[in-house]
C-alpha positions in Angstrom: 0.2 21.5 25.4 -2.2 24.3 23.6 -4.0 27.0 24.8 -1.3 29.5 25.8 0.4 32.4 24.3 -0.2 35.2 21.5 -0.9 32.1 18.7 -2.0 28.9 20.6 -2.3 25.4 17.9 -5.9 24.7 17.7 -6.2 21.1 18.6 -9.2 20.1 16.1 -9.5 16.3 16.7 -12.2 14.8 18.7 -14.6 11.9 18.9 -18.3 11.8 17.7 -21.0 10.2 20.3 -20.9 7.0 18.4 -17.1 6.5 19.2 -15.5 7.5 15.7 -12.7 9.5 16.1 -11.5 12.5 13.8 -8.3 14.5 13.3 -9.4 17.5 11.6 -12.3 18.9 9.6 -11.9 17.2 6.7 -12.3 14.1 8.8 -14.9 15.2 10.5 -17.1 16.2 7.6 -16.4 13.0 5.9 -17.8 11.4 9.5 -20.9 13.5 9.0 -21.5 13.0 5.1 -21.6 9.1 5.8 -25.2 9.4 7.0 -26.7 11.3 4.3 -30.2 10.4 5.7 -29.5 11.7 9.1 -28.2 14.8 7.5 -30.6 15.4 5.7 -33.4 15.3 8.4 -31.6 17.4 10.7 -31.4 20.1 7.7 -35.1 19.6 7.1 -35.9 19.8 10.7 -33.4 23.0 10.9 -35.0 24.5 7.7 -38.6 23.6 8.8 -37.7 25.5 12.4 -37.2 28.5 10.6 -40.2 28.6 7.8 -42.6 27.6 9.9 -41.3 29.8 12.8 -42.1 27.2 15.5 -40.3 24.4 16.8 -40.4 21.0 15.2 -42.3 18.6 17.2 -43.0 14.9 17.7 -46.2 15.4 15.3 -44.1 16.9 12.8 -41.9 13.8 12.3 -44.0 12.1 10.1 -43.9 14.4 7.7 -40.5 15.6 8.1 -39.4 11.8 7.5 -41.8 11.8 3.9 -39.8 14.7 2.8 -36.2 13.0 3.6 -37.3 9.9 2.1 -38.7 11.1 -1.0 -35.6 12.8 -2.0 -33.3 9.6 -1.3 -33.3 8.7 -5.0 -32.1 11.6 -6.2 -29.1 12.0 -3.3 -31.0 14.0 -1.0 -30.6 17.4 -2.9 -30.6 20.8 -1.1 -33.3 21.9 -3.8 -35.3 19.0 -3.3 -35.4 18.9 0.4 -36.1 22.8 0.6 -38.9 22.0 -2.2 -40.4 18.9 -0.1 -41.0 21.5 3.0 -42.5 24.1 0.5 -45.1 21.7 -0.8 -45.4 19.5 2.4 -48.5 19.6 4.8 -46.2 21.5 7.3 -45.5 24.6 5.2 -49.0 24.7 3.4 -50.9 24.6 6.4 -49.0 26.2 8.8 
């Protein structure tokens, strides 16, 4: 059993809410990266929360989805996601 002594072993395994299991950080990253759009949307939501200095609401979801969808053809690149938010009505009309 882990968790005892001065240098206990770390159990980096787990299971995602959807049931997919992973045994360490490498597998965890791969599972997260399987759903690029969901990851991009979560990133834009967090970035918007920071940039707008308020929580993202249900009313913001359509604009966030537009940003994410517009970046899909280029693979949801970070610079495109950031640019999309900065040029969006969410940011301009804040």
